[in-house]
C-alpha positions, 0 to 999 in steps of 0.5 A: 695310462703311464707312459714314462719310466720316471713316473713315481709309481713305476719307481716305487714298483721297481724299488719293491722288486729290488730292495728287501728293505723296501718290501719290509717297510711297505709290507708289500711285494711284487707278483708278475704273470697271470699264473702266479697272480692267480695262485696269489689270489687263491691263497687270499692275498690282497692285490693293492695295485695292478699294472697292465699292458693290454697289447701283451694279454693272451687271447680272451683276457680282459682287465675286467676278468683279471681280478674280482671286482671287490678287491679295491685294487687300483689299476694302471695301464702302461705302455709296452716300454714301461712294461719292459722296465717293470717286468723281469720276463717278457712272457708274463702276459702283461700283468705286474701287481703290488701285493699286500703281505699277509703274516703267516706263522707256525701257529697258523699252520693247519696240519692234516694227519701224518703231515709231511713237512720240509724244513730248510735251515739258512737256505740262501739262494732264492732260486733254490728255495723256489725249486724246493717249493715246486717239489713240495707242491708236487708232493702235496707237502703240508708246509715248507718251514724256512729257519733262520732265512737268509732271503726274504720269502717275497723275493721276486726271484723266489716267486718267479722260480717257484712259479707261484708255489710260494702261494700254494704251499704254506710257507713259514719263516721262523727260528730253528729253535721255534721250529724244533719246539713246534715239531716236537709238540706236534709229534712230527718225526725229525729226519735230518739229511746229512752224510755223517752217522746216517742211514740210506733214506729208503731204509727210513720209515716216512709214513708217520708224521715226518719233517725232512730237514736240510741245510745249505750245500756248503755247510750242511745242518747245524748241531742244533738240528743234528741233536734234535733229530729222530733219525739221520738220513742220506742219499747215496753218492756214487760219484766223486762229489759229496752233495746234491743241490738242495732242491734236487735232494728235497725232490728225491726225499719228498717223493720217497715219502710219497712212494712209501705212503702210497705203498702203505695204502695198498 
């Protein structure tokens, strides 16, 4: 039982939550909540340490059925006061885990026929990336590739906003040059979302192998991606503003690809 927020294990957990440098150093990250933890385990990640508060468990949950018995996981019960310190949210069923990182690379991606991939260049906000991952999961996208990232993929805000989609969708961080080379090598058509020199997205064929590429809302895509593109696409903007949130744009474009592919099967 851990009953003090000054406990070294609690301090270490909080450091992993708050500092990307600490996550890189320890090669660990933090997952909070039963649903997220379940997706994490299904994706093959190893739980190093589990902190649990039984008084917050949902009905029927026991410590024995939280994790497989063969995981070599360390378990620590904590008081509600300690849990309030280590939890971002109060509705996470009383579990917070330290998880070992697992290296994921472009070379490890297993693509099916006619893959559908989302590429994000220099997306900065963890919440936006988490929302894109949720849309990618819903559209059964093959991967999300984050190029030249400005946030680490195991930021707690990203994991929380993705509600575990960071584990259900293969997510890779790499440079733009590496990604362009990978897409060209695998004959995946590159569609860049941009206002200039572009056609409406629903006039563009997305039934073949496709990568939908988006940049930041403030600066858009770099010339490197614009030059590498096979086609430039845009979402019509009928009001006075000239851009949508990147996660909204991703959802619109992903589900247009889904619509086209379903139509082609008829």
